[in-house]
C-alpha positions as CSV (number, residue, x, y, z in Angstrom):
1,M,113.3,-19.0,-32.9
2,R,111.7,-15.8,-33.8
3,L,112.2,-14.3,-30.3
4,L,115.9,-15.4,-30.3
5,K,116.4,-13.7,-33.7
6,T,114.8,-10.5,-32.6
7,N,117.0,-10.3,-29.4
8,W,120.2,-10.7,-31.4
9,L,119.2,-8.0,-33.9
10,T,118.4,-5.6,-31.1
11,I,121.8,-6.2,-29.5
12,I,123.7,-5.7,-32.8
13,Q,121.7,-2.5,-33.6
14,R,122.3,-1.0,-30.2
15,R,126.0,-1.8,-29.9
16,P,128.1,-1.3,-33.0
17,I,131.1,-3.7,-33.0
18,S,133.4,-0.8,-33.7
19,I,132.6,0.7,-30.3
20,L,133.0,-2.4,-28.2
21,C,135.9,-4.1,-29.7
22,R,139.4,-3.1,-30.7
23,C,139.2,-4.2,-34.3
24,H,142.4,-4.9,-36.3
25,K,142.7,-4.2,-39.9
26,V,144.1,-7.2,-41.8
27,E,147.1,-6.2,-43.8
28,T,149.3,-8.1,-46.3
29,N,153.0,-7.7,-46.9
30,N,153.3,-5.5,-49.9
31,G,157.1,-5.5,-50.0
32,D,157.8,-2.5,-47.8
33,G,157.2,-4.1,-44.4
34,I,157.7,-7.2,-42.4
35,S,154.8,-9.7,-42.0
36,F,154.4,-10.4,-38.3
37,P,152.4,-13.5,-37.1
38,G,149.4,-13.0,-34.8
39,R,145.7,-13.3,-34.9
40,E,145.8,-11.8,-38.3
41,T,148.6,-11.0,-40.8
42,R,150.0,-7.6,-39.8
43,T,152.6,-5.6,-41.5
44,Y,155.4,-3.9,-39.5
45,Q,157.6,-1.2,-40.9
46,E,161.3,-1.4,-40.2
47,W,162.7,1.3,-37.9
48,K,166.3,1.7,-36.9
49,S,166.3,4.3,-34.2
50,W,164.9,3.5,-30.7
51,K,164.9,4.5,-27.1
52,L,165.2,1.9,-24.3
53,Y,163.7,2.2,-20.9
54,N,164.3,0.0,-17.8
55,I,160.8,0.0,-16.2
56,K,161.8,-0.5,-12.6
57,S,158.3,0.2,-11.4
58,R,157.1,-3.2,-12.8
59,G,157.6,-6.5,-11.1
60,M,157.4,-10.1,-12.4
61,V,155.6,-13.2,-11.1
62,R,156.1,-16.6,-12.6
63,L,153.4,-19.3,-12.8
64,Q,154.4,-22.7,-13.8
65,G,152.6,-26.1,-13.8
66,A,150.0,-28.3,-15.5
67,D,147.0,-26.1,-14.4
68,V,148.4,-22.6,-15.2
69,F,145.9,-21.8,-18.0
70,P,142.7,-23.1,-16.3
71,F,143.8,-21.5,-13.0
72,L,144.2,-18.0,-14.5
73,Q,141.1,-18.3,-16.8
74,G,138.8,-17.9,-13.8
75,L,140.8,-15.0,-12.3
76,V,141.5,-12.5,-15.1
77,T,139.4,-10.6,-17.6
78,N,141.1,-11.8,-20.8
79,D,141.1,-15.3,-22.4
80,V,144.3,-16.8,-21.2
81,F,144.0,-19.8,-23.7
82,L,144.9,-17.3,-26.4
83,L,148.5,-18.0,-25.3
84,S,148.1,-21.6,-26.2
85,G,148.0,-20.5,-29.8
86,E,150.0,-17.9,-31.7
87,R,149.6,-15.1,-29.2
88,E,152.8,-14.4,-27.2
89,S,151.4,-11.9,-24.7
90,I,148.1,-10.5,-23.6
91,Y,146.9,-7.5,-21.6
92,T,144.5,-8.2,-18.8
93,M,143.2,-7.1,-15.4
94,M,142.2,-8.8,-12.1
95,L,139.0,-7.5,-10.6
96,N,137.3,-7.8,-7.2
97,S,133.9,-9.3,-6.7
98,Q,132.3,-5.9,-7.3
99,G,133.9,-5.7,-10.8
100,R,136.4,-3.0,-9.9
101,V,140.0,-3.1,-10.9
102,L,142.6,-4.6,-8.5
103,Y,145.7,-5.0,-10.8
104,D,146.6,-4.4,-14.4
105,M,148.9,-7.1,-15.9
106,I,150.7,-8.2,-19.0
107,I,150.9,-12.0,-19.3
108,Y,153.8,-13.4,-21.4
109,K,153.9,-17.0,-22.6
110,K,157.2,-18.7,-21.8
111,N,157.8,-22.1,-23.3
112,L,159.7,-24.8,-21.5
113,D,161.6,-27.7,-22.8
114,N,159.5,-30.2,-20.9
115,E,156.3,-28.6,-22.3
116,T,155.0,-27.6,-18.8
117,S,152.9,-24.5,-19.0
118,C,154.7,-21.4,-17.8
119,V,153.8,-17.7,-18.0
120,L,155.5,-14.5,-16.7
121,I,153.1,-11.9,-15.3
122,E,154.2,-8.3,-15.3
123,C,152.5,-6.1,-12.7
124,D,153.1,-3.1,-10.5
125,H,156.2,-3.9,-8.5
126,E,154.7,-2.4,-5.3
127,V,151.8,-5.0,-5.3
128,S,153.6,-8.1,-6.7
129,K,153.5,-9.7,-3.3
130,E,149.8,-8.9,-3.0
131,V,149.3,-10.5,-6.4
132,I,151.1,-13.6,-5.2
133,S,149.0,-13.8,-2.0
134,L,145.8,-13.5,-4.0
135,F,146.9,-16.2,-6.4
136,K,147.7,-18.5,-3.5
137,K,144.3,-17.8,-2.0
138,Y,142.6,-19.2,-5.1
139,K,145.1,-21.9,-5.9
140,I,143.4,-24.7,-3.7
141,R,144.4,-28.0,-5.4
142,K,145.6,-26.6,-8.7
143,K,149.0,-27.7,-9.9
144,V,150.6,-24.3,-10.1
145,D,153.9,-23.1,-8.7
146,I,153.8,-19.3,-8.0
147,T,157.1,-17.4,-7.5
148,E,158.2,-13.8,-7.6
149,V,161.0,-13.4,-10.1
150,S,161.4,-9.6,-10.2
151,D,165.1,-10.0,-9.5
152,E,165.6,-12.5,-12.3
153,Y,163.5,-10.9,-15.0
154,R,163.2,-7.2,-15.7
155,T,160.8,-5.3,-17.9
156,F,162.1,-3.0,-20.6
157,A,160.2,-0.8,-23.1
158,A,161.6,0.1,-26.5
159,L,159.9,3.1,-28.1
160,P,160.7,4.6,-31.5
161,S,162.8,7.7,-31.5
162,E,159.9,9.6,-33.2
163,E,156.2,9.5,-32.5
164,L,155.0,7.9,-35.7
165,G,151.9,6.1,-34.6
166,K,152.8,3.1,-36.8
167,R,153.5,-0.6,-36.1
168,L,157.3,-0.7,-36.1
169,W,159.7,-3.7,-36.2
170,L,162.4,-3.7,-33.6
171,P,165.4,-5.5,-35.2
172,F,167.0,-7.9,-32.7
173,K,168.6,-11.3,-32.6
174,Q,166.1,-14.1,-31.9
175,G,166.7,-16.0,-28.7
176,E,169.1,-13.5,-27.2
177,V,166.6,-12.1,-24.8
178,T,163.9,-13.9,-22.7
179,L,160.9,-12.3,-24.5
180,A,160.4,-9.5,-27.0
181,H,156.9,-8.6,-28.4
182,P,155.0,-5.6,-29.6
183,D,153.1,-4.0,-26.7
184,P,149.8,-5.9,-26.5
185,R,147.9,-2.8,-25.2
186,L,148.8,-0.6,-28.2
187,E,151.0,-2.1,-30.9
188,Q,151.9,1.4,-32.0
189,F,153.5,2.0,-28.5
190,G,156.7,0.1,-29.3
191,W,157.9,-3.2,-27.9
192,R,157.9,-4.9,-24.5
193,I,161.1,-6.8,-23.6
194,V,161.7,-9.2,-20.7
195,A,165.4,-9.8,-20.0
196,R,167.8,-10.3,-17.2
197,D,169.5,-6.9,-17.5
198,G,170.0,-4.0,-19.9
199,S,173.3,-5.2,-21.3
200,E,171.5,-8.4,-22.5
201,V,169.0,-6.3,-24.4
202,L,171.6,-4.0,-25.9
203,A,173.6,-7.1,-27.0
204,A,170.5,-8.6,-28.7
205,I,169.7,-5.5,-30.8
206,D,170.8,-5.7,-34.4
207,P,174.1,-3.8,-34.9
208,G,172.6,-1.6,-37.5
209,C,170.0,-0.3,-35.1
210,E,170.5,2.8,-33.1
211,I,169.3,2.5,-29.5
212,E,169.7,4.9,-26.6
213,T,169.0,4.1,-23.0
214,R,166.8,6.7,-21.3
215,E,165.3,7.4,-17.9
216,E,162.1,5.8,-16.8
217,R,160.5,9.2,-16.2
218,E,160.5,9.9,-19.9
219,Y,158.8,6.6,-20.6
220,H,155.9,7.6,-18.3
221,I,155.6,11.0,-20.1
222,Q,155.3,9.2,-23.4
223,R,152.8,6.8,-21.9
224,Y,150.7,9.7,-20.6
225,K,150.8,11.5,-24.0
226,V,149.0,8.6,-25.6
227,G,146.7,7.9,-22.7
228,L,148.0,4.6,-21.5
229,P,147.4,3.7,-17.8
230,E,149.8,1.5,-15.9
231,G,150.1,0.6,-12.2
232,T,148.2,1.3,-9.1
233,V,148.5,5.1,-9.2
234,D,146.8,5.3,-12.6
235,L,144.4,2.5,-11.7
236,P,143.8,2.7,-7.9
237,P,142.9,-0.8,-6.6
238,G,139.2,-1.1,-5.9
239,N,138.4,2.4,-7.1
240,C,138.0,2.2,-10.9
241,L,136.0,0.3,-13.4
242,P,137.7,-1.7,-16.2
243,L,135.6,-0.4,-19.1
244,E,136.0,3.2,-18.0
245,S,139.8,2.4,-18.0
246,N,139.5,1.5,-21.7
247,L,140.1,-2.2,-21.2
248,V,138.1,-3.1,-24.3
249,F,140.1,-0.7,-26.5
250,H,143.3,-2.4,-25.2
251,D,142.0,-5.8,-26.1
252,G,142.2,-6.8,-22.5
253,V,138.8,-8.5,-21.9
254,S,136.9,-11.5,-23.3
255,F,133.1,-11.5,-23.3
256,T,132.9,-15.1,-24.6
257,K,135.2,-17.1,-22.4
258,G,132.9,-17.6,-19.4
259,C,133.0,-16.6,-15.8
260,Y,135.8,-14.9,-13.9
261,I,135.8,-12.8,-10.7
262,G,134.0,-9.5,-11.4
263,Q,132.6,-10.7,-14.7
264,E,128.9,-10.0,-14.0
265,L,129.2,-6.2,-13.6
266,T,131.7,-5.9,-16.5
267,A,129.5,-7.9,-18.9
268,R,126.4,-5.9,-17.9
269,S,128.1,-2.6,-18.5
270,Y,129.4,-3.9,-21.8
271,H,126.0,-5.0,-23.0
272,T,124.3,-1.7,-22.1
273,G,126.8,0.0,-24.4
274,V,126.9,3.2,-22.3
275,I,130.1,4.5,-20.8
276,R,129.8,8.0,-19.4
277,K,133.4,8.5,-18.3
278,R,136.7,7.3,-19.7
279,L,140.4,7.5,-18.7
280,A,141.9,10.1,-21.1
281,P,145.2,11.9,-21.5
282,I,145.4,15.5,-20.1
283,E,147.9,18.3,-20.6
284,F,148.5,21.1,-18.2
285,E,149.4,24.6,-19.4
286,R,152.3,24.6,-16.9
287,V,153.9,22.0,-14.7
288,P,151.5,21.5,-11.7
289,E,152.5,21.2,-8.1
290,N,150.8,19.8,-5.0
291,I,147.9,18.1,-6.8
292,Q,146.6,15.0,-5.1
293,S,145.5,11.9,-6.9
294,G,141.7,11.7,-6.9
295,V,141.0,15.4,-6.7
296,T,137.9,16.6,-8.7
297,I,138.4,18.1,-12.2
298,E,136.0,21.0,-12.9
299,T,134.9,22.9,-15.9
300,E,136.4,26.4,-15.9
301,D,133.3,28.3,-16.5
302,T,130.5,26.5,-14.6
303,K,132.7,24.7,-12.0
304,K,130.8,21.5,-12.9
305,N,132.3,18.1,-11.9
306,A,134.1,16.9,-15.0
307,G,136.0,13.9,-13.6
308,K,138.9,12.8,-11.4
309,Y,142.6,13.5,-11.7
310,R,144.8,10.4,-11.5
311,N,148.5,11.3,-12.0
312,S,150.9,13.3,-14.1
313,V,154.6,13.7,-15.0
314,D,155.8,17.1,-16.2
315,R,152.8,18.6,-18.0
316,F,151.2,15.3,-19.1
317,G,148.9,13.0,-17.2
318,L,145.7,11.0,-17.0
319,G,142.2,11.9,-15.8
320,L,138.9,10.1,-15.6
321,I,136.9,12.5,-17.7
322,R,133.1,12.7,-18.4
323,L,132.7,12.4,-22.1
324,A,130.1,15.2,-22.1
325,E,132.8,17.6,-20.7
326,M,135.7,16.3,-22.7
327,K,136.1,19.3,-25.0
328,K,135.5,22.0,-22.4
329,R,138.2,24.0,-20.7
330,L,139.0,22.3,-17.4
331,V,140.8,23.2,-14.1
332,I,142.3,21.2,-11.3
333,P,142.8,22.6,-7.8
334,S,146.0,22.0,-5.9
335,S,146.3,21.5,-2.2
336,D,147.5,25.0,-1.7
337,G,144.6,26.7,-3.5
338,H,146.0,27.2,-7.0
339,L,143.9,26.3,-10.1
340,Y,145.7,24.7,-13.0
341,S,144.2,24.9,-16.4
342,V,144.2,21.5,-18.2
343,K,143.0,20.2,-21.6
344,A,141.8,16.7,-22.2
345,H,142.6,14.9,-25.4
346,I,140.8,12.1,-27.4
347,P,143.5,9.5,-28.2
348,S,143.9,8.4,-31.8
349,W,143.2,4.8,-30.8
350,W,139.7,5.6,-29.6
351,P,136.8,5.0,-32.0
352,Q,136.1,7.8,-34.4
353,E,134.2,10.9,-33.0
354,G,130.5,10.3,-33.0
355,E,130.8,6.5,-32.5
356,I,130.8,6.8,-28.7
357,T,127.5,7.2,-27.0
358,V,127.4,10.2,-24.7
359,Q,124.7,10.5,-22.0
360,Q,124.2,13.6,-19.9
């Protein structure tokens, strides 16, 4: 017993909970917000002005049957059984056997009248067929029906008209759209909506709410500003690690649910408590041209390797940045020899400065 106690104390001392988990502050309704059900009581502020984006780059796969939850539990990083309770959606990833990211996903619970388990899985549209093939590879005798429903269900994002960084309530008529929930990756990043088309979403919005449809390109700019990866360009399959991609901060992994594909390396990295690189938002001084994904980011003065460039839209993008080089002036070379100055930012949803262990 003494040895067991010492080991647990060592683990707790070396790995503060605030670093490894995305903790949620428990709030109560004080009269100026809306109490929203979830794992804790959370308060949402009403907001009447929104922008609506049709995310055509995302596809949808439906899993239905008696074994949906146990089937997914051994394939993805998050605890799928959270959806059997109050949770309506979760963020998760599928990994390969080496613990590297294959696909990022949002899983939505969809209740059926006959009580058969059913979920909708949002993923990158370009790899939706690959996701289905992978599911079928592991299906064996599980009672799960796997179908692509990208033409039937479309993904929409509703973002507030101003960047407030708060949990905001989207006023809409219950039951008028297929699904509508706060984004499970970052609650401050608006709402995720699953519907058959844009007119259905607009019809479901409360008449007193101002909502404007915008181009998907603007959505990606907003996403890059806050440092939120999405899809195979930001998370190249087989070439990135889940914890470096901030999966813990997005509440997308469970370290208590048991085994899943790629679990061993992910758990080992988690328990060492050391992450030297993280996916972070970057901002160019001017709009770049001819920069290839995966090119090395260097420090401006010493030309030291500071990370890898992933993608950008306009002047905003994402890069896998070494934490030790985060605050330095950085440059990214283009394919035609130009050097573009870029600055990395620490997102507001990261742990406070000084809480992240940096090793040279």
